[in-house]
TIDOPA-307749 format. One record per residue (C-alpha): residue number from 1; residue in one letter; z, y, x. Coordinates in steps of 0.2 Angstrom, whole numbers, plus 5000, padded with zeros to 4 digits. Example, Ala and Ser with C-alpha at 12.3 -4.5 7.8 and 13.67 -1.06 7.14 Angstrom:
BEGIN
{atom 1,"A",{5039,4978,5062}}
{atom 2,"S",{5036,4995,5068}}
***
This chain:
BEGIN
{atom 1,"M",{4917,5075,5650}}
{atom 2,"I",{4905,5062,5644}}
{atom 3,"S",{4889,5061,5653}}
{atom 4,"P",{4876,5054,5641}}
{atom 5,"K",{4861,5054,5654}}
{atom 6,"S",{4859,5036,5654}}
{atom 7,"L",{4867,5031,5637}}
{atom 8,"N",{4858,5025,5622}}
{atom 9,"R",{4861,5031,5604}}
{atom 10,"R",{4875,5019,5600}}
{atom 11,"E",{4884,5022,5616}}
{atom 12,"F",{4882,5041,5614}}
{atom 13,"I",{4890,5040,5597}}
{atom 14,"R",{4905,5030,5603}}
{atom 15,"G",{4907,5043,5616}}
{atom 16,"V",{4907,5057,5604}}
{atom 17,"G",{4920,5047,5593}}
{atom 18,"A",{4931,5045,5608}}
{atom 19,"L",{4929,5064,5613}}
{atom 20,"G",{4933,5068,5595}}
{atom 21,"A",{4949,5059,5595}}
{atom 22,"V",{4955,5069,5610}}
{atom 23,"T",{4946,5086,5607}}
{atom 24,"L",{4940,5088,5589}}
{atom 25,"A",{4955,5082,5579}}
{atom 26,"P",{4964,5096,5570}}
{atom 27,"R",{4980,5102,5580}}
{atom 28,"A",{4990,5117,5583}}
{atom 29,"L",{4985,5128,5597}}
{atom 30,"G",{4997,5129,5611}}
{atom 31,"A",{5003,5146,5618}}
{atom 32,"G",{4991,5144,5633}}
{atom 33,"E",{4976,5139,5624}}
{atom 34,"P",{4965,5154,5619}}
{atom 35,"L",{4954,5144,5608}}
{atom 36,"A",{4947,5126,5603}}
{atom 37,"F",{4932,5118,5596}}
{atom 38,"L",{4939,5109,5582}}
{atom 39,"H",{4924,5107,5571}}
{atom 40,"G",{4912,5098,5582}}
{atom 41,"V",{4894,5104,5586}}
{atom 42,"A",{4878,5103,5575}}
{atom 43,"S",{4860,5106,5576}}
{atom 44,"G",{4846,5108,5563}}
{atom 45,"D",{4830,5115,5557}}
{atom 46,"P",{4820,5109,5572}}
{atom 47,"L",{4802,5116,5575}}
{atom 48,"A",{4790,5112,5589}}
{atom 49,"D",{4797,5125,5600}}
{atom 50,"R",{4815,5129,5594}}
{atom 51,"V",{4830,5122,5585}}
{atom 52,"V",{4846,5129,5578}}
{atom 53,"I",{4862,5124,5587}}
{atom 54,"W",{4880,5127,5579}}
{atom 55,"T",{4898,5126,5582}}
{atom 56,"R",{4914,5135,5577}}
{atom 57,"V",{4928,5141,5588}}
{atom 58,"T",{4947,5142,5582}}
{atom 59,"P",{4954,5157,5591}}
{atom 60,"A",{4972,5160,5595}}
{atom 61,"S",{4971,5177,5586}}
{atom 62,"A",{4961,5180,5570}}
{atom 63,"S",{4958,5198,5575}}
{atom 64,"R",{4948,5193,5591}}
{atom 65,"T",{4930,5195,5594}}
{atom 66,"V",{4926,5179,5604}}
{atom 67,"P",{4911,5178,5616}}
{atom 68,"V",{4903,5160,5616}}
{atom 69,"L",{4891,5154,5629}}
{atom 70,"W",{4878,5140,5625}}
{atom 71,"E",{4867,5129,5635}}
{atom 72,"V",{4852,5118,5630}}
{atom 73,"A",{4846,5105,5643}}
{atom 74,"L",{4835,5090,5646}}
{atom 75,"D",{4850,5079,5651}}
{atom 76,"G",{4868,5076,5646}}
{atom 77,"D",{4874,5082,5663}}
{atom 78,"F",{4866,5099,5661}}
{atom 79,"R",{4858,5098,5678}}
{atom 80,"R",{4841,5103,5670}}
{atom 81,"V",{4846,5118,5659}}
{atom 82,"L",{4831,5125,5649}}
{atom 83,"R",{4840,5139,5640}}
{atom 84,"R",{4856,5149,5640}}
{atom 85,"G",{4863,5162,5629}}
{atom 86,"R",{4878,5171,5623}}
{atom 87,"V",{4884,5174,5605}}
{atom 88,"L",{4899,5185,5599}}
{atom 89,"T",{4908,5178,5584}}
{atom 90,"S",{4923,5185,5574}}
{atom 91,"A",{4932,5183,5557}}
{atom 92,"A",{4917,5192,5549}}
{atom 93,"R",{4907,5176,5551}}
{atom 94,"D",{4922,5164,5550}}
{atom 95,"F",{4921,5162,5569}}
{atom 96,"T",{4905,5151,5567}}
{atom 97,"V",{4892,5151,5581}}
{atom 98,"K",{4874,5149,5578}}
{atom 99,"A",{4859,5151,5590}}
{atom 100,"D",{4841,5149,5586}}
{atom 101,"V",{4835,5143,5603}}
{atom 102,"A",{4817,5146,5606}}
{atom 103,"G",{4805,5142,5620}}
{atom 104,"L",{4808,5123,5620}}
{atom 105,"P",{4796,5110,5624}}
{atom 106,"P",{4789,5100,5609}}
{atom 107,"G",{4794,5082,5605}}
{atom 108,"A",{4809,5083,5617}}
{atom 109,"T",{4826,5075,5616}}
{atom 110,"L",{4838,5089,5621}}
{atom 111,"Y",{4857,5091,5624}}
{atom 112,"Y",{4867,5106,5620}}
{atom 113,"R",{4885,5113,5622}}
{atom 114,"F",{4896,5128,5620}}
{atom 115,"S",{4910,5136,5630}}
{atom 116,"S",{4922,5150,5630}}
{atom 117,"T",{4936,5156,5641}}
{atom 118,"G",{4935,5140,5650}}
{atom 119,"I",{4935,5128,5635}}
{atom 120,"V",{4920,5117,5633}}
{atom 121,"S",{4914,5110,5617}}
{atom 122,"P",{4908,5092,5614}}
{atom 123,"V",{4890,5088,5619}}
{atom 124,"G",{4877,5087,5605}}
{atom 125,"R",{4860,5079,5605}}
{atom 126,"T",{4845,5086,5596}}
{atom 127,"R",{4826,5086,5596}}
{atom 128,"T",{4811,5097,5594}}
{atom 129,"L",{4797,5092,5582}}
{atom 130,"P",{4782,5082,5590}}
{atom 131,"Q",{4764,5088,5589}}
{atom 132,"G",{4748,5080,5588}}
{atom 133,"S",{4745,5062,5584}}
{atom 134,"L",{4761,5053,5580}}
{atom 135,"A",{4763,5034,5577}}
{atom 136,"K",{4780,5034,5567}}
{atom 137,"V",{4794,5045,5561}}
{atom 138,"K",{4811,5040,5554}}
{atom 139,"F",{4823,5050,5543}}
{atom 140,"A",{4841,5045,5538}}
{atom 141,"V",{4843,5053,5520}}
{atom 142,"F",{4860,5057,5512}}
{atom 143,"S",{4867,5065,5497}}
{atom 144,"C",{4884,5067,5488}}
{atom 145,"S",{4898,5067,5501}}
{atom 146,"N",{4914,5069,5491}}
{atom 147,"Y",{4929,5071,5503}}
{atom 148,"P",{4943,5065,5492}}
{atom 149,"A",{4932,5051,5485}}
{atom 150,"G",{4932,5041,5501}}
{atom 151,"Y",{4927,5040,5519}}
{atom 152,"F",{4911,5045,5526}}
{atom 153,"H",{4906,5028,5534}}
{atom 154,"A",{4888,5031,5529}}
{atom 155,"Y",{4887,5045,5542}}
{atom 156,"R",{4894,5035,5556}}
{atom 157,"E",{4882,5021,5553}}
{atom 158,"A",{4867,5032,5553}}
{atom 159,"A",{4873,5040,5569}}
{atom 160,"K",{4872,5024,5578}}
{atom 161,"M",{4854,5021,5574}}
{atom 162,"E",{4843,5023,5589}}
{atom 163,"D",{4826,5028,5582}}
{atom 164,"V",{4831,5040,5568}}
{atom 165,"F",{4823,5057,5571}}
{atom 166,"A",{4834,5068,5560}}
{atom 167,"A",{4846,5068,5545}}
{atom 168,"V",{4839,5074,5529}}
{atom 169,"H",{4853,5080,5518}}
{atom 170,"L",{4848,5083,5500}}
{atom 171,"G",{4864,5092,5494}}
{atom 172,"D",{4882,5090,5488}}
{atom 173,"Y",{4887,5091,5506}}
{atom 174,"L",{4903,5096,5499}}
{atom 175,"Y",{4911,5098,5481}}
{atom 176,"E",{4919,5113,5474}}
{atom 177,"Y",{4932,5104,5462}}
{atom 178,"P",{4951,5107,5464}}
{atom 179,"R",{4964,5095,5471}}
{atom 180,"G",{4965,5081,5458}}
{atom 181,"G",{4948,5084,5451}}
{atom 182,"Y",{4933,5073,5451}}
{atom 183,"A",{4934,5057,5460}}
{atom 184,"S",{4951,5061,5467}}
{atom 185,"A",{4962,5047,5461}}
{atom 186,"D",{4964,5039,5478}}
{atom 187,"A",{4964,5055,5488}}
{atom 188,"A",{4983,5056,5492}}
{atom 189,"A",{4983,5038,5497}}
{atom 190,"L",{4968,5041,5509}}
{atom 191,"G",{4975,5057,5516}}
{atom 192,"R",{4960,5066,5509}}
{atom 193,"E",{4967,5079,5497}}
{atom 194,"V",{4956,5094,5497}}
{atom 195,"V",{4960,5111,5503}}
{atom 196,"P",{4962,5124,5497}}
{atom 197,"S",{4970,5115,5482}}
{atom 198,"G",{4962,5126,5469}}
{atom 199,"E",{4943,5126,5463}}
{atom 200,"L",{4932,5136,5475}}
{atom 201,"L",{4928,5153,5469}}
{atom 202,"A",{4930,5166,5483}}
{atom 203,"L",{4922,5166,5501}}
{atom 204,"R",{4938,5161,5509}}
{atom 205,"D",{4939,5146,5497}}
{atom 206,"Y",{4922,5139,5502}}
{atom 207,"R",{4925,5143,5520}}
{atom 208,"E",{4941,5133,5520}}
{atom 209,"R",{4933,5118,5511}}
{atom 210,"F",{4919,5118,5524}}
{atom 211,"A",{4931,5118,5538}}
{atom 212,"Q",{4940,5103,5531}}
{atom 213,"Y",{4924,5093,5529}}
{atom 214,"R",{4919,5097,5546}}
{atom 215,"T",{4935,5090,5554}}
{atom 216,"D",{4929,5073,5547}}
{atom 217,"A",{4925,5062,5563}}
{atom 218,"D",{4911,5053,5555}}
{atom 219,"L",{4902,5069,5549}}
{atom 220,"Q",{4905,5076,5567}}
{atom 221,"A",{4897,5060,5574}}
{atom 222,"L",{4881,5062,5563}}
{atom 223,"H",{4879,5080,5567}}
{atom 224,"A",{4882,5077,5586}}
{atom 225,"A",{4869,5063,5586}}
{atom 226,"M",{4853,5071,5578}}
{atom 227,"P",{4847,5087,5570}}
{atom 228,"M",{4850,5089,5551}}
{atom 229,"I",{4837,5096,5539}}
{atom 230,"A",{4847,5101,5523}}
{atom 231,"V",{4846,5109,5506}}
{atom 232,"W",{4860,5112,5494}}
{atom 233,"D",{4862,5105,5477}}
{atom 234,"D",{4875,5111,5464}}
{atom 235,"H",{4892,5107,5471}}
{atom 236,"E",{4890,5118,5486}}
{atom 237,"I",{4892,5131,5472}}
{atom 238,"A",{4897,5124,5455}}
{atom 239,"N",{4893,5109,5445}}
{atom 240,"D",{4876,5109,5436}}
{atom 241,"A",{4872,5126,5443}}
{atom 242,"W",{4856,5135,5438}}
{atom 243,"R",{4848,5152,5441}}
{atom 244,"Q",{4861,5162,5432}}
{atom 245,"G",{4876,5151,5429}}
{atom 246,"A",{4884,5134,5430}}
{atom 247,"E",{4892,5122,5419}}
{atom 248,"N",{4908,5123,5430}}
{atom 249,"H",{4909,5142,5429}}
{atom 250,"D",{4917,5152,5415}}
{atom 251,"P",{4914,5171,5418}}
{atom 252,"A",{4929,5175,5406}}
{atom 253,"T",{4941,5167,5418}}
{atom 254,"E",{4932,5166,5435}}
{atom 255,"G",{4922,5182,5436}}
{atom 256,"Q",{4904,5185,5438}}
{atom 257,"F",{4893,5170,5443}}
{atom 258,"E",{4883,5181,5455}}
{atom 259,"A",{4899,5185,5465}}
{atom 260,"R",{4904,5166,5466}}
{atom 261,"K",{4886,5161,5471}}
{atom 262,"A",{4885,5175,5484}}
{atom 263,"A",{4901,5169,5492}}
{atom 264,"A",{4896,5150,5492}}
{atom 265,"L",{4879,5154,5500}}
{atom 266,"Q",{4887,5165,5513}}
{atom 267,"A",{4898,5151,5518}}
{atom 268,"Y",{4884,5138,5517}}
{atom 269,"H",{4874,5148,5530}}
{atom 270,"E",{4889,5151,5541}}
{atom 271,"W",{4893,5133,5542}}
{atom 272,"M",{4877,5124,5541}}
{atom 273,"P",{4864,5123,5555}}
{atom 274,"I",{4851,5131,5545}}
{atom 275,"R",{4839,5145,5549}}
{atom 276,"V",{4840,5160,5539}}
{atom 277,"A",{4823,5165,5534}}
{atom 278,"N",{4827,5181,5525}}
{atom 279,"P",{4845,5189,5527}}
{atom 280,"S",{4843,5198,5511}}
{atom 281,"R",{4838,5183,5501}}
{atom 282,"L",{4851,5169,5506}}
{atom 283,"D",{4845,5159,5491}}
{atom 284,"Q",{4828,5157,5498}}
{atom 285,"I",{4829,5141,5508}}
{atom 286,"Y",{4813,5132,5504}}
{atom 287,"R",{4804,5128,5520}}
{atom 288,"S",{4792,5115,5528}}
{atom 289,"F",{4793,5104,5544}}
{atom 290,"T",{4777,5097,5552}}
{atom 291,"F",{4779,5080,5561}}
{atom 292,"G",{4762,5080,5570}}
{atom 293,"D",{4748,5073,5560}}
{atom 294,"L",{4760,5061,5551}}
{atom 295,"V",{4772,5070,5539}}
{atom 296,"D",{4774,5087,5531}}
{atom 297,"L",{4792,5088,5525}}
{atom 298,"H",{4793,5102,5512}}
{atom 299,"M",{4812,5105,5508}}
{atom 300,"L",{4813,5112,5490}}
{atom 301,"D",{4827,5121,5480}}
{atom 302,"T",{4827,5114,5462}}
{atom 303,"R",{4844,5121,5459}}
{atom 304,"L",{4846,5140,5461}}
{atom 305,"V",{4831,5150,5465}}
{atom 306,"G",{4820,5146,5450}}
{atom 307,"R",{4829,5134,5438}}
{atom 308,"D",{4831,5138,5419}}
{atom 309,"L",{4846,5133,5410}}
{atom 310,"Q",{4848,5114,5407}}
{atom 311,"L",{4845,5107,5390}}
{atom 312,"S",{4858,5096,5382}}
{atom 313,"Y",{4861,5082,5370}}
{atom 314,"D",{4878,5090,5365}}
{atom 315,"G",{4879,5091,5346}}
{atom 316,"V",{4864,5080,5343}}
{atom 317,"T",{4868,5070,5327}}
{atom 318,"N",{4851,5066,5319}}
{atom 319,"G",{4833,5063,5323}}
{atom 320,"A",{4827,5080,5320}}
{atom 321,"Q",{4839,5088,5332}}
{atom 322,"L",{4835,5075,5345}}
{atom 323,"A",{4816,5078,5342}}
{atom 324,"A",{4819,5097,5345}}
{atom 325,"V",{4828,5094,5362}}
{atom 326,"L",{4814,5082,5368}}
{atom 327,"Q",{4800,5095,5362}}
{atom 328,"A",{4809,5108,5372}}
{atom 329,"T",{4809,5098,5388}}
{atom 330,"A",{4790,5099,5388}}
{atom 331,"N",{4789,5118,5385}}
{atom 332,"P",{4777,5124,5398}}
{atom 333,"S",{4787,5140,5401}}
{atom 334,"R",{4802,5130,5408}}
{atom 335,"Q",{4804,5132,5426}}
{atom 336,"L",{4813,5121,5439}}
{atom 337,"L",{4805,5128,5455}}
{atom 338,"G",{4801,5146,5449}}
{atom 339,"P",{4784,5154,5451}}
{atom 340,"E",{4787,5160,5469}}
{atom 341,"Q",{4792,5143,5476}}
{atom 342,"S",{4778,5135,5466}}
{atom 343,"A",{4765,5146,5474}}
{atom 344,"W",{4773,5143,5491}}
{atom 345,"L",{4772,5124,5489}}
{atom 346,"S",{4754,5125,5483}}
{atom 347,"G",{4749,5134,5498}}
{atom 348,"R",{4758,5123,5510}}
{atom 349,"V",{4751,5107,5502}}
{atom 350,"A",{4733,5114,5502}}
{atom 351,"A",{4734,5119,5520}}
{atom 352,"S",{4742,5102,5526}}
{atom 353,"T",{4732,5089,5536}}
{atom 354,"A",{4746,5077,5537}}
{atom 355,"K",{4745,5059,5531}}
{atom 356,"W",{4760,5061,5520}}
{atom 357,"Q",{4767,5075,5509}}
{atom 358,"M",{4786,5072,5508}}
{atom 359,"L",{4796,5083,5496}}
{atom 360,"G",{4815,5084,5501}}
{atom 361,"Q",{4824,5089,5485}}
{atom 362,"Q",{4839,5087,5475}}
{atom 363,"V",{4836,5078,5458}}
{atom 364,"L",{4826,5063,5451}}
{atom 365,"M",{4808,5066,5448}}
{atom 366,"G",{4804,5049,5441}}
{atom 367,"R",{4804,5046,5423}}
{atom 368,"M",{4821,5039,5418}}
{atom 369,"L",{4818,5035,5399}}
{atom 370,"I",{4832,5025,5392}}
{atom 371,"P",{4835,5019,5374}}
{atom 372,"A",{4843,5034,5364}}
{atom 373,"P",{4858,5023,5359}}
{atom 374,"L",{4863,5021,5377}}
{atom 375,"V",{4861,5039,5382}}
{atom 376,"L",{4871,5045,5367}}
{atom 377,"F",{4884,5032,5370}}
{atom 378,"Q",{4882,5024,5353}}
{atom 379,"I",{4882,5006,5361}}
{atom 380,"T",{4887,4998,5377}}
{atom 381,"F",{4875,4992,5390}}
{atom 382,"S",{4880,4974,5388}}
{atom 383,"N",{4879,4975,5369}}
{atom 384,"Y",{4862,4983,5369}}
{atom 385,"S",{4856,4969,5381}}
{atom 386,"A",{4863,4956,5369}}
{atom 387,"L",{4853,4964,5355}}
{atom 388,"L",{4837,4964,5365}}
{atom 389,"Q",{4840,4945,5369}}
{atom 390,"K",{4843,4942,5350}}
{atom 391,"A",{4827,4951,5345}}
{atom 392,"A",{4817,4940,5357}}
{atom 393,"T",{4825,4924,5352}}
{atom 394,"N",{4830,4926,5334}}
{atom 395,"P",{4823,4942,5327}}
{atom 396,"T",{4826,4936,5309}}
{atom 397,"A",{4845,4937,5312}}
{atom 398,"L",{4845,4955,5316}}
{atom 399,"T",{4854,4966,5304}}
{atom 400,"S",{4847,4982,5297}}
{atom 401,"S",{4859,4992,5308}}
{atom 402,"E",{4854,4982,5323}}
{atom 403,"Q",{4836,4985,5319}}
{atom 404,"A",{4839,5003,5317}}
{atom 405,"I",{4847,5004,5335}}
{atom 406,"L",{4832,4995,5342}}
{atom 407,"A",{4820,5006,5334}}
{atom 408,"Q",{4827,5022,5342}}
{atom 409,"P",{4816,5029,5355}}
{atom 410,"A",{4818,5030,5374}}
{atom 411,"I",{4824,5047,5380}}
{atom 412,"P",{4828,5055,5396}}
{atom 413,"Y",{4845,5050,5402}}
{atom 414,"N",{4848,5066,5413}}
{atom 415,"L",{4841,5083,5407}}
{atom 416,"D",{4847,5091,5423}}
{atom 417,"A",{4834,5081,5432}}
{atom 418,"W",{4815,5084,5432}}
{atom 419,"D",{4815,5075,5415}}
{atom 420,"G",{4822,5091,5408}}
{atom 421,"Y",{4807,5101,5415}}
{atom 422,"A",{4793,5089,5411}}
{atom 423,"A",{4779,5103,5412}}
{atom 424,"E",{4785,5108,5429}}
{atom 425,"R",{4784,5090,5435}}
{atom 426,"E",{4767,5089,5428}}
{atom 427,"R",{4761,5104,5438}}
{atom 428,"V",{4768,5097,5454}}
{atom 429,"L",{4760,5080,5451}}
{atom 430,"G",{4744,5088,5446}}
{atom 431,"L",{4743,5098,5462}}
{atom 432,"M",{4745,5082,5473}}
{atom 433,"R",{4732,5073,5463}}
{atom 434,"T",{4720,5087,5463}}
{atom 435,"L",{4721,5089,5482}}
{atom 436,"D",{4721,5070,5484}}
{atom 437,"R",{4738,5070,5494}}
{atom 438,"N",{4749,5055,5497}}
{atom 439,"L",{4766,5060,5489}}
{atom 440,"V",{4783,5054,5493}}
{atom 441,"V",{4798,5062,5485}}
{atom 442,"L",{4815,5060,5491}}
{atom 443,"A",{4830,5063,5479}}
{atom 444,"G",{4849,5062,5478}}
{atom 445,"D",{4861,5069,5466}}
{atom 446,"T",{4864,5053,5455}}
{atom 447,"H",{4875,5044,5468}}
{atom 448,"N",{4864,5029,5465}}
{atom 449,"A",{4849,5021,5474}}
{atom 450,"W",{4832,5021,5465}}
{atom 451,"A",{4814,5018,5469}}
{atom 452,"S",{4801,5024,5456}}
{atom 453,"D",{4783,5025,5454}}
{atom 454,"L",{4777,5043,5450}}
{atom 455,"A",{4762,5045,5437}}
{atom 456,"D",{4756,5060,5427}}
{atom 457,"F",{4756,5061,5408}}
{atom 458,"A",{4739,5052,5408}}
{atom 459,"G",{4746,5037,5418}}
{atom 460,"N",{4737,5041,5434}}
{atom 461,"A",{4747,5035,5450}}
{atom 462,"V",{4751,5050,5460}}
{atom 463,"G",{4765,5044,5472}}
{atom 464,"V",{4782,5037,5474}}
{atom 465,"E",{4801,5042,5474}}
{atom 466,"F",{4815,5036,5485}}
{atom 467,"A",{4832,5041,5480}}
{atom 468,"T",{4847,5039,5491}}
{atom 469,"P",{4865,5033,5485}}
{atom 470,"G",{4880,5044,5487}}
{atom 471,"V",{4889,5044,5504}}
{atom 472,"S",{4906,5043,5494}}
{atom 473,"S",{4904,5049,5476}}
{atom 474,"P",{4905,5035,5463}}
{atom 475,"G",{4889,5029,5454}}
{atom 476,"L",{4886,5022,5437}}
{atom 477,"E",{4899,5009,5440}}
{atom 478,"A",{4911,5023,5435}}
{atom 479,"F",{4903,5026,5419}}
{atom 480,"F",{4901,5007,5415}}
{atom 481,"P",{4917,5001,5422}}
{atom 482,"F",{4917,4985,5411}}
{atom 483,"E",{4899,4981,5415}}
{atom 484,"N",{4892,4969,5429}}
{atom 485,"P",{4883,4981,5441}}
{atom 486,"L",{4870,4969,5445}}
{atom 487,"A",{4866,4967,5426}}
{atom 488,"V",{4865,4985,5424}}
{atom 489,"A",{4853,4988,5438}}
{atom 490,"A",{4842,4973,5432}}
{atom 491,"G",{4843,4980,5415}}
{atom 492,"L",{4838,4997,5420}}
{atom 493,"T",{4823,4991,5430}}
{atom 494,"Q",{4817,4981,5415}}
{atom 495,"I",{4819,4995,5402}}
{atom 496,"I",{4812,5009,5413}}
{atom 497,"G",{4794,5006,5416}}
{atom 498,"P",{4792,5016,5432}}
{atom 499,"L",{4808,5010,5440}}
{atom 500,"Q",{4806,4996,5453}}
{atom 501,"Y",{4822,4996,5461}}
{atom 502,"A",{4840,5001,5457}}
{atom 503,"D",{4857,4999,5464}}
{atom 504,"T",{4871,5007,5454}}
{atom 505,"A",{4887,5002,5462}}
{atom 506,"Q",{4886,5004,5481}}
{atom 507,"R",{4888,5019,5493}}
{atom 508,"G",{4877,5022,5508}}
{atom 509,"F",{4861,5030,5513}}
{atom 510,"M",{4843,5026,5516}}
{atom 511,"V",{4831,5027,5530}}
{atom 512,"V",{4813,5033,5527}}
{atom 513,"T",{4799,5027,5539}}
{atom 514,"A",{4782,5035,5539}}
{atom 515,"T",{4767,5028,5549}}
{atom 516,"H",{4748,5031,5546}}
{atom 517,"T",{4747,5014,5536}}
{atom 518,"E",{4763,5015,5525}}
{atom 519,"C",{4778,5025,5520}}
{atom 520,"S",{4794,5014,5517}}
{atom 521,"A",{4812,5016,5512}}
{atom 522,"Q",{4826,5004,5517}}
{atom 523,"W",{4843,5006,5509}}
{atom 524,"F",{4859,5003,5519}}
{atom 525,"Y",{4876,5001,5510}}
{atom 526,"V",{4894,5001,5516}}
{atom 527,"S",{4906,4988,5509}}
{atom 528,"N",{4919,5001,5503}}
{atom 529,"V",{4924,5019,5506}}
{atom 530,"K",{4942,5017,5502}}
{atom 531,"S",{4947,5009,5518}}
{atom 532,"T",{4944,5013,5536}}
{atom 533,"G",{4939,4995,5538}}
{atom 534,"Y",{4922,4991,5532}}
{atom 535,"F",{4905,4983,5536}}
{atom 536,"R",{4887,4988,5533}}
{atom 537,"T",{4875,4978,5523}}
{atom 538,"D",{4856,4980,5524}}
{atom 539,"G",{4847,4983,5508}}
{atom 540,"P",{4829,4980,5503}}
{atom 541,"T",{4814,4989,5509}}
{atom 542,"W",{4801,4996,5497}}
{atom 543,"K",{4785,5004,5503}}
{atom 544,"T",{4769,5013,5497}}
{atom 545,"L",{4752,5014,5505}}
{atom 546,"P",{4740,5029,5507}}
{atom 547,"G",{4725,5032,5497}}
{atom 548,"A",{4720,5036,5479}}
{atom 549,"G",{4720,5017,5474}}
{atom 550,"N",{4737,5013,5482}}
{atom 551,"R",{4750,5026,5477}}
{atom 552,"R",{4763,5015,5470}}
{atom 553,"L",{4778,5005,5476}}
{atom 554,"I",{4776,4988,5484}}
{atom 555,"G",{4791,4977,5489}}
{atom 556,"A",{4792,4974,5507}}
***
């Protein structure tokens, strides 16, 4: 067994990988093996005095009830054990094991493991939240990990980092599509075709897909290295989900959406190291984490608990129809968080004394207004850029049709994001401005990297947004396959006023660092997700400063 007592983070991850090669890889159980730990270990939802630890056992018989022992210690040799316990698991919970271990010291680095019938799990490392004055905290931020789209190198790279406190996952931890579905063109060649082969609908489907994802060695390494603080987005349930349905759900052929949602949420809570706040309300996952006097991290659900049906440009053929859609985005009654979650967030922010208010949530809050001809696919990006150049250098040569294209307004490119719920966004920004809070928003969902200034309708600077690229899901390069990605990113930052940084073609993650003098994000990219061989490149850093006169992005 590995003894990580004197190992640093990088050495520990190498050890986890080596252990995974022997113990964690999927294999058939021999006749003499009562069970195995095939899906690694994980921890999450750390508080100052407790943390959730997780594993799953694979028993020889699905009819068994399996007793599992757990230990949490101050050292990797388990000579200084702080807590021990026992959990019974069975097919009723898909043989997952979860313990909410209390009575732990604050700000501690801890080790944990599980055992049953003489079989011992890999060792995981976790932490409890620090209290009091804190100089710095770092988070690795992820989104959009699509198994058939490519390898999870981003997870492996983050797991190597010595000083990252926790992984923050903003959703799309898995995807619900069937084999051959979205971004699956290379899945067979990569050996990453999904199971089950069909679209996820029933509880057994979601469980099987989670089980497949958790055999991934890179994902196991990340979970073993640090605690995870996670929320779901739509693909843990169905594409473009909202409170009462989803774009990728047809009640006529797939049954009631509520039944599908209930199955998805049960599997999520079984397989993720998340604390269940209310067993009768599995959709209620918004919660906060306090990192001393430095950061209050508020994890929000912008997907299920309060979201109204998304608006759409489908069928828009004239200016009047477009104007009606845009007017609807600002309807004060449109909800993204819902009244219950909004009231909770207001109370948490009002009571906070932390330097930074950080929102961990799914979709872009920044205003992403793009010329309507691009959003409505009336012109290519390069051709529109050429028109802009022509207008700047030889405006008299513009034809009437070209003038008409340039005269069209800039509109939200993604109505599934906060742009489709503008009044709700204004309420959140108004809350932060009224209470004079330093706001940093974390976002995922788009598979691309972004950094945007956040301002209210009146133009008052309120905060900034850092958005993480996808772990493996393709970005805008898939929508603009014949465009130069560098030109697309440069063009977007020129067209979109609040947008200060964009990368629309690389996969990876970001690391957010908070101190009392600044909060920054640095993006990290992997050279490819289609090969086991790759290298990491370090992207730029953008930051913001605290204080009412400073809440905007600065290049670092």
